[in-house]
Structure formats: C-alpha cells, structure tokens
N, C-alpha and C positions, 0 to 999 in steps of 0.2 A: 707200429715199433716206436713204444712210449720213451724210451731212451732217447731219440733223435741225434744218437750219433751219426757221424758223417762216414759212409760206407762207399768203397771202391767197387769198379767191376772187376778188379782183379782178387776180392775177398778179403783186401785187408781193410783197416778201420781207423780213423783218425782219433785217435785216444791211446794214452799211455798210462799204466799206473805202477807204482812202487811198491814190489813185495808181495802183492795180493791182487787178483782178479777181482773185477766188478762182476754185479749180478748179471750183467748182459753178456759177460764173456767174450767181448771184443776187445780188438786192439792188442798191445802189447804188453806184457809183465816184465819187469826188469828185477833183477837178483840184487836189492840194495838201493840206496838213494839217488837220486839224481840231479845233474847240473842242469842249469836252465838251457844249455845247447843240447844236451840228450834229450830233455822233454819237448822241445821244438821239432828235433829231427824225428824222434820216434812217433809223434802225435801227426807229423805231417802239416806242422804249422809254418814251418820257415819259406821264405823267397816268394810269399803271396803277391807282393807288391800290389797292396790295395790302393785302389786310383779311383778318380773320379772321369767320367766320361759325358762328354756333351750328350743332351738328349733331343731328337727330332720326333716330330709326329707326320703322319703321311696325310695330304688332302686329295682326296680323288675328285678331279673336275672332268668336265668334258674332254678337255687337253689333256687329260693323264695324271698321272701320280705328280703332286708336287711336295717336294720336304718342307716343313714349318719348323723352325727351332722351337725347344720348349724353353722359354726363358726362367732363369734363376732357378732352374732345376737340373740335376745331374743322375747319372747312374753310377753306381759302385761296382766297382769290379775286381776279379782278383785273377792272377795268373794260376790256375788249376796245379794243385801240388803232383798230380799224376800225370795229365796230358799235356800239360804247359799251356793250352790255350787260355782265353780270355773269357772269364764267366762273370757275368753280371750278378749283383747279390741284392741290390735294392735300388730304390730312388731317395734322393735327398735334395735338402735345399741348398742354395749357395752359400749358407755360412756354416756349411758341415765340413769340418776337416778329419781327417783320416787318421787313427792311431794304428801304428803297423804292429803285427805279432810280435817283432823284435823287441819293440818297446815294451810293450807289455812285459816282455820277459825281462828286458832289461831293469823295469820297475822294481820286479819281484827279485830281481838279483840284488838291488839294493837294500830291498827289506831284509834279504837273508844273511846281508853283512851285519845289520845292526841286530837281529833277533836270532841268530843261531838257527833258523828255519831249514829245512832243506824240501825240493821239490817232491810231490807226492803223486799227483796226477794232472793230465792235461788233454785237450781234447778241441773238438770242431762239433758244431750241433748246427742241424739245418742247412746241411751243405753248404757250409763256410759262413752263414749269416751270423752265428755266433760263437765264439772261442773261450775258453776258461783254462787257468791254470792255478794250482793249489798248492800250498807249501806246508808242511807241518811242523807246527812249533817244539821247540825240544822239549819243552816241559810241558806236562800236562796238568790238570786241575787234580788236586788229590784232596777229599773230601771224606773228613772225619777216620783220617790215616787208613781208608780200606777202599775207598770208590776212587779210581782212575776217570778221568774225562779228558782225550784228546782235544787238542784245539789246532784249527786250521787257520791260515791265511789264505783266501780265496779271492783272485781278480777276474771279472768278467768282461768282456766286451764284445759288442757289435759292428757287423759291419755293412747292414743295413738301415741304418737310421731308426732301429726299434728301441734301443737304450743307450744308456750313457756307459761310461768306463764306469767301473764299480770295484771297489776293494772291500773285503768285509774280515772281520775276525769272527769265527764261528765254530762250533764242536760238530758240522756236518762235512763228513770228507765227500767231496764232488764227484759224481762220476757219470752222471746224465743229466737229461734237460730237469727231469722231476729234483735230483738232489741241487741243482742250480736253485731251484725256487727255495727248495727248504731251506738253503745257505742263506739268501736274502734275506728270506722272512724271519730266520733265526738268528741272523746278525747279532752280535752283541756290539759291535760297532761297524761303522762302515765309513768311506770316503767316496763320492760321486765327481767325476770330472766328465760335463756335456763335450760334443764333438763340435766345439768352437774356435774361433782362434783365441791362442793361450792354452790349447788344450794340454800340450806338454810341459808349458811350465805348471799348470797345475798340478799333473801327475808328480812331478818332482817335491811339489808342496805336499803332497800324500804322505811323503815319508814320514816328513816331520809329525803330521798331524797324527798318523796309526802310530807314531813311536809312543805317544800316549795311552795307546789302547794296549800295548803289551802289558801294562800294568791289572789289567782286566783280570786275567786268572789269580794273580794275589788278592785283589778285593773281592771276587767271587768266593775263594775259599774262606776269606773271612767272614763273608755274610753266611756262608753254609755252616761254619763252626759257631758262630753265634746260636743259628737255629738248632744244631745240635744239642748246645747246652741250654737250651731253652725248653721246657715243657709244653705240653699241647695236650688240652682235655679233650674228650669225644664230642662235647658239647661245642667247644670252641671250633674243632673242625666242622661241626654241623652247619655253624654259621658261616664257615667260609663256604661250604658247597651251595649253603640256599643263597649266597651273593652271586655266585660263579653261574649258578641253574636256577633262577628265580622260576617260581611258579605261583599264580595269583590263587587265592583262598576259592574263587569261583571258577577255575581252571576246569576243562573237561575231566571227566574220571580217568581215562587213559592217561593224561599227563600227570595226575598224581600217583598213578600206580607206576609211570616211569620213574618219578622222583622217589618212591619210596625202595624201588628195585636199585636206582642209581646208589642211594644213601646206604643201603644193604653191600652193596659190592665195594663201595669206597670204604666204608667203616670196618669191614672185613680186611681189606689188604692193610688198613690202618694198625688194627689190633693182631692179625695172625699171618700175614704174608711172610715168608723166608726173605723176601726182598728188605723188610724193615728191622730185619734181626740187628742187634747192635745198636738201633737208632730209636727203638720204639718207643712210642708214649712222648717223644720230641715235635718240635714244630717242623723239622727237616724231614722226619718219617711222614708227617702231614702233607708237604709237599709233595713228596716222592708217590705218597698214595694216591693222591690228585692226579699227578703226571701218568702214572701207570694206568690209570683207568680212564684216562684221558686217550693215550694211545694205544693201549692194547686190550681194553676189557669193554670200553664202551660198545655198544651194540653196533654192528655194521652189517650191511646188504648183501645177500648173496643167498642161494639157494642150496649150497652145500658148505661145509666146515671149511673145504679149501678155499671157495669163493669169498667166505667171510674174512678167512685169515689174509688172502690177498688184498680184500679192501683195507684192512688196519693197515697192511705195510704201504700201501698208498697213501692212506693218511698221515702216515708217519713222513714219508718221503717230499709228500705234496706240502707239508707244514700246515696241513689244515688247522689242529689244534695248537700252534704257536701262541696266538694272540691269547687265549685261553690259558696257557701255560704261564705267560708273563704275567696276566694278572692273578693267577694262582701263588708265584712267587712274590708278588707285591703284598697280597693278603696274608702271606704266613711268615715272612721274614719280618725279622727285629732290628 
C-alpha cells in the first residue's frame, strides 16, 4: 500500500480530491472546488482533538506489576473519526505542542484569502500520523506562451512527532505519501514550524513569509523566457551533461558506454524530440531535454516494459531526480 492513505473498515478512505480521481482511486471526488470545511469533512479530518496523554511503564516484581511514570514523555492521541475511540499516534517529549487539523485548515484559509487559491486535495496518511491539505493557485506558470504549469500550496503536519508543520509552494499535486515526498523535495519555497511553544504564532507568521513566495511564478516565468531567447549549441549542452554525470577518463568501459548512450539520448531529445518544437536550439530546450531524460528516458530497473514504466513513475513521484533537475536549471539558466 505505497500510497499510505488511511482506509477504514467500512470501505471509505481519508482522502478527498477536487474534480479528478487520484491514481489510487480512493476517497471522494468532488464536482468543483472545495472550501476548507468541505475538505476537512470529506477527508474525515474534523474533530480529532489531538492531545497528549501521560505515559507509564510496567515494572514486574515479586509483588506483582507496578506502574512507573515515564517522565517528560507523552503519547499523542486522537479521537478516531469513525469509531470515536481514543487512538494513540506516537510518543513525544514534554516540549511538544499539538497543531489541530482545524488550525491547519484555518491557516490555509488565510492564505486563500490572500492568494485566491482554492482547496484541491486533503487526506490522512499512516493511520492518522500525518495529514495534508493542498490548494491550487489561481494562476499557472505560462512558459513561452505555450506551456502551462500548475502551482499548489501544500501544508503537511504530523501528529506523531515525526516531522514539523510545513508549508510549501510546489508544482506537485499531493495525493499520497509518495507525492508528499515529491512536493517537499521539489518545493519552490517552504516555511517550517516546529511543534514547540509558540507554534501557533509561528503559523500566523508563515502567511506573511509565504506572501513573498507568490511572486515565484512570475520570477520563474521571466527566467524561462530568458532561456527561450538564449541560444544553446550542442557542445554547450554536452558540457552541462558532463558536469551533471561526470565520468573519469580511467572509468570502467561500462561507465563510458553508459556515458555515450546517455549523451545520444539527450542530444536526440534536444535536436529532434516533438517536446522541443518551438523552442529548439534554446537553453530552455536544453533544460527540458535534461529533465525529460532524467524523468522519462533514463534506464530503469525491471524485467518487463511495464515494470520499467512503473519504476520511472515511482522515480517521478518520489522526487528522486529533483536535485539533479535543480542543478540542471542552475547550469542552463541565464
């Protein structure tokens, strides 16, 4: 169950998506955009009342079992959205402060007021230990008057002490655990709030901090436009490829063969791929050839074509090539 979306015994799942189903086909699909209240209700995120419970251990002696208090540690617990029973989620220290799902949603509501975004997905992962809510920005990036890229504001929280409250601006639509990782790794900007005293005030500060990141789309469009207007020769692209995938002169023959095959694939994308039509011979085309190779063409493990295709899909959602693509952008931008 790679998606790790929380599923209940009645066949429902803690996930909701606006307009389109996720690949895992779980949860509820709405007809149109959602409010924060709708996202919370349909993803079963309301009324959890996440709280801290004292921890005790049991010492067995000749006289029987004796409870022993575990100092400065607590169990996090919620009210289960289906059964209404108390369910433990994790163990945290005494400085841990909870952030309720309702506060999570209210924070995004404040951002929605400022950005014009609307709620897109929401869900619970790992049986309530992690939750996410995302909003789609009203304006997409338009690159070279032909390529549109959607942007999302995504907020992630954990109730087991495994991670901080985090908000990112990302081109990844979050629908499962894999895309949560991809969104965090591929985030264009982020704001982190640790679960300590003052967390609620810090969340309020995040609205102002992220207000600056709404300019990201405009800045990225400008950078892409400069790359479209700048020529790139095959030899210049080769220099970038050699820096991204360095191979020593005394490397094993297999490594040199892989190098030649890699360059053949990338140069073919740069010079002949349909995806480069209209931008061919530019630095933007070079960047796109590199990212297309890294995500879709680079060798993947598997016995069959279907296995290899699945491995490539996992490579994309896991963000495995994120660092390489960021370096590729730095080497091709002007």
